Backbone as XML, in Angstrom:
<?xml version="1.0"?>
<chain id="A" units="angstrom">
  <residue number="1" name="MET">
    <atom name="N" x="1.342" y="-34.665" z="24.484"/>
    <atom name="CA" x="2.458" y="-34.052" z="23.046"/>
    <atom name="C" x="3.383" y="-34.768" z="22.745"/>
  </residue>
  <residue number="2" name="ASN">
    <atom name="N" x="3.232" y="-34.692" z="21.438"/>
    <atom name="CA" x="3.829" y="-36.156" z="20.062"/>
    <atom name="C" x="4.924" y="-36.023" z="20.265"/>
  </residue>
  <residue number="3" name="GLN">
    <atom name="N" x="5.275" y="-37.831" z="19.549"/>
    <atom name="CA" x="7.492" y="-37.407" z="19.692"/>
    <atom name="C" x="8.023" y="-35.893" z="18.931"/>
  </residue>
  <residue number="4" name="LYS">
    <atom name="N" x="7.736" y="-35.916" z="17.763"/>
    <atom name="CA" x="8.024" y="-35.547" z="16.608"/>
    <atom name="C" x="7.733" y="-34.073" z="17.398"/>
  </residue>
  <residue number="5" name="LEU">
    <atom name="N" x="7.015" y="-33.384" z="17.836"/>
    <atom name="CA" x="6.601" y="-31.774" z="18.625"/>
    <atom name="C" x="7.833" y="-31.414" z="19.643"/>
  </residue>
  <residue number="6" name="VAL">
    <atom name="N" x="7.929" y="-32.959" z="20.490"/>
    <atom name="CA" x="8.532" y="-32.540" z="21.629"/>
    <atom name="C" x="10.304" y="-32.932" z="21.355"/>
  </residue>
  <residue number="7" name="ILE">
    <atom name="N" x="10.705" y="-33.592" z="19.772"/>
    <atom name="CA" x="12.228" y="-33.394" z="19.402"/>
    <atom name="C" x="12.139" y="-31.732" z="19.332"/>
  </residue>
  <residue number="8" name="GLU">
    <atom name="N" x="11.173" y="-31.611" z="18.300"/>
    <atom name="CA" x="11.271" y="-29.801" z="17.952"/>
    <atom name="C" x="11.307" y="-28.959" z="18.508"/>
  </residue>
  <residue number="9" name="SER">
    <atom name="N" x="11.146" y="-29.350" z="19.595"/>
    <atom name="CA" x="11.133" y="-28.066" z="20.874"/>
    <atom name="C" x="11.942" y="-28.349" z="21.347"/>
  </residue>
  <residue number="10" name="LEU">
    <atom name="N" x="12.632" y="-29.532" z="21.652"/>
    <atom name="CA" x="14.052" y="-29.634" z="22.700"/>
    <atom name="C" x="15.055" y="-28.928" z="21.725"/>
  </residue>
  <residue number="11" name="ALA">
    <atom name="N" x="15.430" y="-28.906" z="19.938"/>
    <atom name="CA" x="15.931" y="-28.457" z="19.313"/>
    <atom name="C" x="16.155" y="-26.733" z="19.460"/>
  </residue>
  <residue number="12" name="MET">
    <atom name="N" x="14.598" y="-26.261" z="20.035"/>
    <atom name="CA" x="14.429" y="-24.820" z="19.633"/>
    <atom name="C" x="14.884" y="-24.380" z="21.135"/>
  </residue>
  <residue number="13" name="ASP">
    <atom name="N" x="14.823" y="-25.243" z="22.555"/>
    <atom name="CA" x="15.673" y="-25.192" z="23.595"/>
    <atom name="C" x="17.398" y="-25.036" z="23.368"/>
  </residue>
  <residue number="14" name="LEU">
    <atom name="N" x="17.319" y="-25.980" z="23.033"/>
    <atom name="CA" x="18.592" y="-26.265" z="22.747"/>
    <atom name="C" x="19.465" y="-24.887" z="21.648"/>
  </residue>
  <residue number="15" name="LYS">
    <atom name="N" x="18.822" y="-24.222" z="20.989"/>
    <atom name="CA" x="19.494" y="-23.840" z="19.850"/>
    <atom name="C" x="19.571" y="-21.857" z="20.712"/>
  </residue>
  <residue number="16" name="ARG">
    <atom name="N" x="18.504" y="-22.580" z="21.370"/>
    <atom name="CA" x="17.924" y="-20.800" z="22.772"/>
    <atom name="C" x="19.162" y="-20.818" z="23.721"/>
  </residue>
  <residue number="17" name="VAL">
    <atom name="N" x="19.830" y="-21.640" z="24.176"/>
    <atom name="CA" x="21.008" y="-21.644" z="25.004"/>
    <atom name="C" x="21.930" y="-21.589" z="24.782"/>
  </residue>
  <residue number="18" name="ALA">
    <atom name="N" x="22.194" y="-22.058" z="23.313"/>
    <atom name="CA" x="23.947" y="-21.670" z="22.406"/>
    <atom name="C" x="23.470" y="-20.050" z="22.870"/>
  </residue>
  <residue number="19" name="LEU">
    <atom name="N" x="22.924" y="-19.571" z="21.959"/>
    <atom name="CA" x="22.803" y="-18.555" z="21.628"/>
    <atom name="C" x="23.029" y="-18.064" z="22.919"/>
  </residue>
  <residue number="20" name="GLY">
    <atom name="N" x="22.307" y="-18.034" z="24.086"/>
    <atom name="CA" x="21.880" y="-17.045" z="25.387"/>
    <atom name="C" x="23.753" y="-16.875" z="25.773"/>
  </residue>
  <residue number="21" name="LEU">
    <atom name="N" x="24.533" y="-18.620" z="25.787"/>
    <atom name="CA" x="25.922" y="-18.872" z="25.855"/>
    <atom name="C" x="26.741" y="-18.029" z="25.460"/>
  </residue>
  <residue number="22" name="HIS">
    <atom name="N" x="26.489" y="-17.833" z="23.759"/>
    <atom name="CA" x="27.320" y="-17.096" z="22.242"/>
    <atom name="C" x="26.748" y="-15.506" z="23.299"/>
  </residue>
  <residue number="23" name="ARG">
    <atom name="N" x="26.497" y="-15.485" z="23.985"/>
    <atom name="CA" x="25.687" y="-13.841" z="23.310"/>
    <atom name="C" x="26.813" y="-13.288" z="25.105"/>
  </residue>
  <residue number="24" name="GLY">
    <atom name="N" x="26.851" y="-14.749" z="25.982"/>
    <atom name="CA" x="27.097" y="-14.434" z="27.669"/>
    <atom name="C" x="26.033" y="-13.934" z="28.018"/>
  </residue>
  <residue number="25" name="SER">
    <atom name="N" x="24.902" y="-14.455" z="28.163"/>
    <atom name="CA" x="23.668" y="-13.837" z="28.549"/>
    <atom name="C" x="22.694" y="-15.558" z="29.744"/>
  </residue>
  <residue number="26" name="HIS">
    <atom name="N" x="23.094" y="-15.482" z="30.527"/>
    <atom name="CA" x="23.394" y="-17.054" z="31.479"/>
    <atom name="C" x="22.631" y="-17.234" z="31.331"/>
  </residue>
  <residue number="27" name="SER">
    <atom name="N" x="21.552" y="-15.837" z="31.918"/>
    <atom name="CA" x="20.199" y="-16.343" z="32.949"/>
    <atom name="C" x="19.457" y="-16.843" z="31.878"/>
  </residue>
  <residue number="28" name="MET">
    <atom name="N" x="19.850" y="-15.958" z="30.245"/>
    <atom name="CA" x="19.265" y="-17.028" z="29.148"/>
    <atom name="C" x="19.237" y="-18.008" z="29.212"/>
  </residue>
  <residue number="29" name="ALA">
    <atom name="N" x="20.580" y="-18.471" z="28.475"/>
    <atom name="CA" x="20.656" y="-20.336" z="28.571"/>
    <atom name="C" x="20.192" y="-21.100" z="30.207"/>
  </residue>
  <residue number="30" name="ASN">
    <atom name="N" x="20.470" y="-20.626" z="30.955"/>
    <atom name="CA" x="19.889" y="-21.336" z="32.747"/>
    <atom name="C" x="18.478" y="-21.763" z="31.980"/>
  </residue>
  <residue number="31" name="ARG">
    <atom name="N" x="17.397" y="-20.723" z="32.150"/>
    <atom name="CA" x="15.735" y="-20.266" z="31.515"/>
    <atom name="C" x="15.978" y="-21.506" z="30.432"/>
  </residue>
  <residue number="32" name="PHE">
    <atom name="N" x="16.421" y="-22.010" z="29.888"/>
    <atom name="CA" x="16.415" y="-22.775" z="28.467"/>
    <atom name="C" x="16.688" y="-24.303" z="28.834"/>
  </residue>
  <residue number="33" name="LYS">
    <atom name="N" x="17.882" y="-24.327" z="29.943"/>
    <atom name="CA" x="18.630" y="-25.178" z="29.356"/>
    <atom name="C" x="17.224" y="-25.814" z="30.575"/>
  </residue>
  <residue number="34" name="GLU">
    <atom name="N" x="16.833" y="-25.470" z="31.566"/>
    <atom name="CA" x="15.728" y="-26.500" z="32.150"/>
    <atom name="C" x="14.710" y="-26.427" z="31.189"/>
  </residue>
  <residue number="35" name="GLU">
    <atom name="N" x="14.356" y="-25.990" z="30.943"/>
    <atom name="CA" x="13.191" y="-26.378" z="29.608"/>
    <atom name="C" x="13.839" y="-27.573" z="28.404"/>
  </residue>
  <residue number="36" name="ALA">
    <atom name="N" x="15.045" y="-27.372" z="28.468"/>
    <atom name="CA" x="15.721" y="-28.459" z="27.420"/>
    <atom name="C" x="15.749" y="-29.580" z="28.048"/>
  </residue>
  <residue number="37" name="LEU">
    <atom name="N" x="15.937" y="-30.003" z="29.563"/>
    <atom name="CA" x="16.215" y="-30.653" z="30.320"/>
    <atom name="C" x="14.466" y="-31.204" z="30.479"/>
  </residue>
  <residue number="38" name="LYS">
    <atom name="N" x="13.536" y="-30.537" z="30.677"/>
    <atom name="CA" x="12.115" y="-31.029" z="31.234"/>
    <atom name="C" x="11.838" y="-31.938" z="29.647"/>
  </residue>
  <residue number="39" name="ARG">
    <atom name="N" x="12.598" y="-31.129" z="28.456"/>
    <atom name="CA" x="12.050" y="-31.915" z="27.229"/>
    <atom name="C" x="12.933" y="-33.230" z="27.012"/>
  </residue>
  <residue number="40" name="GLU">
    <atom name="N" x="13.983" y="-33.735" z="27.010"/>
    <atom name="CA" x="14.146" y="-34.900" z="27.592"/>
    <atom name="C" x="13.658" y="-35.530" z="28.065"/>
  </residue>
  <residue number="41" name="SER">
    <atom name="N" x="13.539" y="-35.206" z="29.631"/>
    <atom name="CA" x="12.268" y="-36.447" z="30.321"/>
    <atom name="C" x="11.132" y="-36.514" z="29.793"/>
  </residue>
  <residue number="42" name="GLU">
    <atom name="N" x="10.690" y="-35.578" z="28.920"/>
    <atom name="CA" x="9.519" y="-36.411" z="28.531"/>
    <atom name="C" x="9.803" y="-37.083" z="27.275"/>
  </residue>
  <residue number="43" name="LEU">
    <atom name="N" x="11.099" y="-37.176" z="26.188"/>
    <atom name="CA" x="11.265" y="-38.014" z="25.411"/>
    <atom name="C" x="11.277" y="-39.201" z="26.348"/>
  </residue>
  <residue number="44" name="GLU">
    <atom name="N" x="11.888" y="-39.779" z="27.245"/>
    <atom name="CA" x="12.123" y="-40.784" z="27.887"/>
    <atom name="C" x="10.559" y="-41.797" z="28.247"/>
  </residue>
  <residue number="45" name="ASN">
    <atom name="N" x="9.985" y="-41.291" z="27.841"/>
    <atom name="CA" x="8.376" y="-41.858" z="28.070"/>
    <atom name="C" x="7.911" y="-42.441" z="26.342"/>
  </residue>
  <residue number="46" name="TYR">
    <atom name="N" x="8.700" y="-41.805" z="25.897"/>
    <atom name="CA" x="8.059" y="-42.946" z="24.550"/>
    <atom name="C" x="9.397" y="-44.236" z="23.617"/>
  </residue>
  <residue number="47" name="GLN">
    <atom name="N" x="9.156" y="-44.828" z="22.869"/>
    <atom name="CA" x="9.969" y="-45.461" z="22.187"/>
    <atom name="C" x="10.685" y="-44.996" z="21.303"/>
  </residue>
  <residue number="48" name="LEU">
    <atom name="N" x="12.535" y="-44.951" z="22.119"/>
    <atom name="CA" x="13.118" y="-44.190" z="21.323"/>
    <atom name="C" x="14.127" y="-45.046" z="20.112"/>
  </residue>
  <residue number="49" name="ASP">
    <atom name="N" x="14.581" y="-44.592" z="19.647"/>
    <atom name="CA" x="15.522" y="-46.013" z="18.325"/>
    <atom name="C" x="16.792" y="-45.276" z="19.500"/>
  </residue>
  <residue number="50" name="SER">
    <atom name="N" x="18.052" y="-46.674" z="19.059"/>
    <atom name="CA" x="19.306" y="-46.476" z="19.517"/>
    <atom name="C" x="20.039" y="-44.982" z="19.348"/>
  </residue>
  <residue number="51" name="TYR">
    <atom name="N" x="19.858" y="-43.889" z="18.429"/>
    <atom name="CA" x="20.426" y="-43.014" z="17.512"/>
    <atom name="C" x="19.802" y="-42.102" z="18.576"/>
  </residue>
  <residue number="52" name="LEU">
    <atom name="N" x="18.649" y="-41.689" z="18.745"/>
    <atom name="CA" x="18.059" y="-40.582" z="19.504"/>
    <atom name="C" x="18.621" y="-40.865" z="20.660"/>
  </residue>
  <residue number="53" name="ARG">
    <atom name="N" x="18.935" y="-42.187" z="21.668"/>
    <atom name="CA" x="19.179" y="-42.580" z="23.124"/>
    <atom name="C" x="20.316" y="-41.891" z="23.475"/>
  </residue>
  <residue number="54" name="ASN">
    <atom name="N" x="21.141" y="-42.081" z="21.698"/>
    <atom name="CA" x="23.074" y="-41.580" z="22.280"/>
    <atom name="C" x="22.594" y="-40.047" z="22.001"/>
  </residue>
  <residue number="55" name="LEU">
    <atom name="N" x="21.993" y="-39.202" z="20.975"/>
    <atom name="CA" x="22.096" y="-37.958" z="21.442"/>
    <atom name="C" x="21.389" y="-37.240" z="22.203"/>
  </residue>
  <residue number="56" name="LEU">
    <atom name="N" x="20.128" y="-38.239" z="23.163"/>
    <atom name="CA" x="19.685" y="-37.561" z="24.054"/>
    <atom name="C" x="21.229" y="-37.849" z="25.857"/>
  </residue>
  <residue number="57" name="LYS">
    <atom name="N" x="22.032" y="-38.328" z="25.971"/>
    <atom name="CA" x="22.739" y="-38.768" z="26.486"/>
    <atom name="C" x="24.208" y="-37.516" z="26.429"/>
  </residue>
  <residue number="58" name="LYS">
    <atom name="N" x="24.079" y="-37.720" z="25.104"/>
    <atom name="CA" x="25.291" y="-36.265" z="24.678"/>
    <atom name="C" x="24.970" y="-35.381" z="25.191"/>
  </residue>
  <residue number="59" name="THR">
    <atom name="N" x="23.710" y="-34.882" z="24.937"/>
    <atom name="CA" x="23.343" y="-33.637" z="24.526"/>
    <atom name="C" x="23.440" y="-33.369" z="26.600"/>
  </residue>
  <residue number="60" name="LYS">
    <atom name="N" x="22.423" y="-34.952" z="27.373"/>
    <atom name="CA" x="22.836" y="-33.888" z="29.000"/>
    <atom name="C" x="23.697" y="-34.118" z="28.724"/>
  </residue>
  <residue number="61" name="GLU">
    <atom name="N" x="24.957" y="-34.730" z="28.797"/>
    <atom name="CA" x="26.087" y="-34.606" z="29.438"/>
    <atom name="C" x="26.562" y="-32.944" z="29.240"/>
  </residue>
  <residue number="62" name="ILE">
    <atom name="N" x="26.401" y="-32.352" z="27.747"/>
    <atom name="CA" x="27.002" y="-31.013" z="27.991"/>
    <atom name="C" x="26.345" y="-30.281" z="27.760"/>
  </residue>
  <residue number="63" name="LEU">
    <atom name="N" x="24.619" y="-29.918" z="28.217"/>
    <atom name="CA" x="24.045" y="-28.999" z="29.226"/>
    <atom name="C" x="24.463" y="-29.014" z="30.894"/>
  </residue>
  <residue number="64" name="LEU">
    <atom name="N" x="24.555" y="-30.268" z="31.192"/>
    <atom name="CA" x="25.558" y="-29.866" z="32.581"/>
    <atom name="C" x="26.924" y="-29.898" z="33.259"/>
  </residue>
  <residue number="65" name="SER">
    <atom name="N" x="27.620" y="-30.109" z="31.473"/>
    <atom name="CA" x="29.231" y="-29.702" z="31.828"/>
    <atom name="C" x="29.515" y="-27.919" z="31.496"/>
  </residue>
  <residue number="66" name="LYS">
    <atom name="N" x="30.778" y="-27.591" z="32.847"/>
    <atom name="CA" x="30.990" y="-26.128" z="32.494"/>
    <atom name="C" x="32.082" y="-25.824" z="31.758"/>
  </residue>
  <residue number="67" name="LYS">
    <atom name="N" x="31.993" y="-26.359" z="30.989"/>
    <atom name="CA" x="32.904" y="-26.423" z="29.556"/>
    <atom name="C" x="32.785" y="-24.515" z="28.961"/>
  </residue>
  <residue number="68" name="ASP">
    <atom name="N" x="33.716" y="-23.651" z="28.369"/>
    <atom name="CA" x="33.925" y="-23.316" z="28.216"/>
    <atom name="C" x="32.822" y="-22.417" z="26.523"/>
  </residue>
  <residue number="69" name="ASN">
    <atom name="N" x="33.358" y="-23.594" z="26.286"/>
    <atom name="CA" x="33.330" y="-23.589" z="24.425"/>
    <atom name="C" x="32.117" y="-24.276" z="24.236"/>
  </residue>
  <residue number="70" name="ARG">
    <atom name="N" x="31.051" y="-24.211" z="25.289"/>
    <atom name="CA" x="30.006" y="-25.728" z="25.341"/>
    <atom name="C" x="28.877" y="-25.139" z="23.903"/>
  </residue>
  <residue number="71" name="ALA">
    <atom name="N" x="28.578" y="-23.766" z="24.068"/>
    <atom name="CA" x="27.915" y="-23.135" z="23.051"/>
    <atom name="C" x="27.601" y="-23.948" z="21.937"/>
  </residue>
  <residue number="72" name="GLU">
    <atom name="N" x="29.058" y="-23.900" z="20.965"/>
    <atom name="CA" x="29.225" y="-24.630" z="19.699"/>
    <atom name="C" x="28.510" y="-25.879" z="19.442"/>
  </residue>
  <residue number="73" name="ASP">
    <atom name="N" x="28.917" y="-26.727" z="20.329"/>
    <atom name="CA" x="28.405" y="-28.257" z="21.247"/>
    <atom name="C" x="26.709" y="-28.349" z="20.460"/>
  </residue>
  <residue number="74" name="ILE">
    <atom name="N" x="26.256" y="-27.136" z="21.847"/>
    <atom name="CA" x="24.782" y="-26.950" z="21.730"/>
    <atom name="C" x="24.347" y="-27.257" z="20.632"/>
  </residue>
  <residue number="75" name="LEU">
    <atom name="N" x="24.226" y="-26.311" z="19.584"/>
    <atom name="CA" x="24.111" y="-25.486" z="18.499"/>
    <atom name="C" x="23.936" y="-26.938" z="17.755"/>
  </residue>
  <residue number="76" name="MET">
    <atom name="N" x="25.440" y="-27.758" z="17.480"/>
    <atom name="CA" x="25.352" y="-28.225" z="16.985"/>
    <atom name="C" x="24.507" y="-29.658" z="16.927"/>
  </residue>
  <residue number="77" name="TYR">
    <atom name="N" x="24.167" y="-29.530" z="18.950"/>
    <atom name="CA" x="22.900" y="-31.307" z="19.068"/>
    <atom name="C" x="21.687" y="-30.518" z="18.843"/>
  </residue>
  <residue number="78" name="SER">
    <atom name="N" x="21.161" y="-29.567" z="18.646"/>
    <atom name="CA" x="20.229" y="-28.772" z="18.439"/>
    <atom name="C" x="20.016" y="-28.899" z="16.693"/>
  </residue>
  <residue number="79" name="ILE">
    <atom name="N" x="20.386" y="-29.029" z="15.974"/>
    <atom name="CA" x="21.109" y="-29.197" z="14.735"/>
    <atom name="C" x="20.549" y="-31.034" z="14.135"/>
  </residue>
  <residue number="80" name="LEU">
    <atom name="N" x="21.135" y="-31.512" z="15.028"/>
    <atom name="CA" x="21.360" y="-33.057" z="15.013"/>
    <atom name="C" x="19.588" y="-33.406" z="15.550"/>
  </residue>
  <residue number="81" name="PHE">
    <atom name="N" x="19.239" y="-32.809" z="16.240"/>
    <atom name="CA" x="17.323" y="-33.115" z="16.768"/>
    <atom name="C" x="16.530" y="-32.890" z="15.562"/>
  </residue>
  <residue number="82" name="GLN">
    <atom name="N" x="17.334" y="-31.321" z="15.031"/>
    <atom name="CA" x="15.937" y="-30.444" z="14.036"/>
    <atom name="C" x="16.316" y="-30.999" z="13.019"/>
  </residue>
  <residue number="83" name="ASN">
    <atom name="N" x="17.137" y="-31.995" z="12.340"/>
    <atom name="CA" x="17.295" y="-32.746" z="11.194"/>
    <atom name="C" x="16.534" y="-33.582" z="11.450"/>
  </residue>
  <residue number="84" name="PHE">
    <atom name="N" x="16.675" y="-35.032" z="12.538"/>
    <atom name="CA" x="16.336" y="-36.174" z="12.854"/>
    <atom name="C" x="14.565" y="-36.051" z="12.702"/>
  </residue>
  <residue number="85" name="ALA">
    <atom name="N" x="13.877" y="-34.685" z="13.374"/>
    <atom name="CA" x="12.542" y="-34.184" z="13.257"/>
    <atom name="C" x="12.108" y="-34.409" z="11.854"/>
  </residue>
  <residue number="86" name="LEU">
    <atom name="N" x="12.546" y="-33.940" z="11.149"/>
    <atom name="CA" x="12.385" y="-33.176" z="9.900"/>
    <atom name="C" x="12.277" y="-34.502" z="8.683"/>
  </residue>
  <residue number="87" name="LYS">
    <atom name="N" x="13.654" y="-35.190" z="8.661"/>
    <atom name="CA" x="14.134" y="-36.413" z="8.250"/>
    <atom name="C" x="13.196" y="-37.941" z="8.345"/>
  </residue>
  <residue number="88" name="LYS">
    <atom name="N" x="13.070" y="-38.199" z="9.716"/>
    <atom name="CA" x="12.663" y="-39.775" z="10.087"/>
    <atom name="C" x="11.473" y="-39.768" z="10.649"/>
  </residue>
  <residue number="89" name="MET">
    <atom name="N" x="11.064" y="-38.705" z="10.777"/>
    <atom name="CA" x="9.672" y="-38.114" z="11.117"/>
    <atom name="C" x="8.339" y="-37.604" z="10.431"/>
  </residue>
  <residue number="90" name="GLN">
    <atom name="N" x="8.202" y="-38.050" z="9.762"/>
    <atom name="CA" x="7.262" y="-37.517" z="7.915"/>
    <atom name="C" x="6.261" y="-37.945" z="8.840"/>
  </residue>
</chain>
């Protein structure tokens, strides 16, 4: 899989996690959390700039945290990854 596709897939997985948490569907959120963590590990095989590495680190932290209001943060990271794929990887 190419890097852009992995980043776009990660963005969608994060969006699904956020939606699941917001709806109270923790089984859905957990399923897509596992998918997002897999995508992050796939990205570690690529040469990444510091911005993307920092986003991955912060995303992993929020995914593994137990904060009640993390759905909004996860949605924000989803959008940041989506924008990165659209703007920086043409």
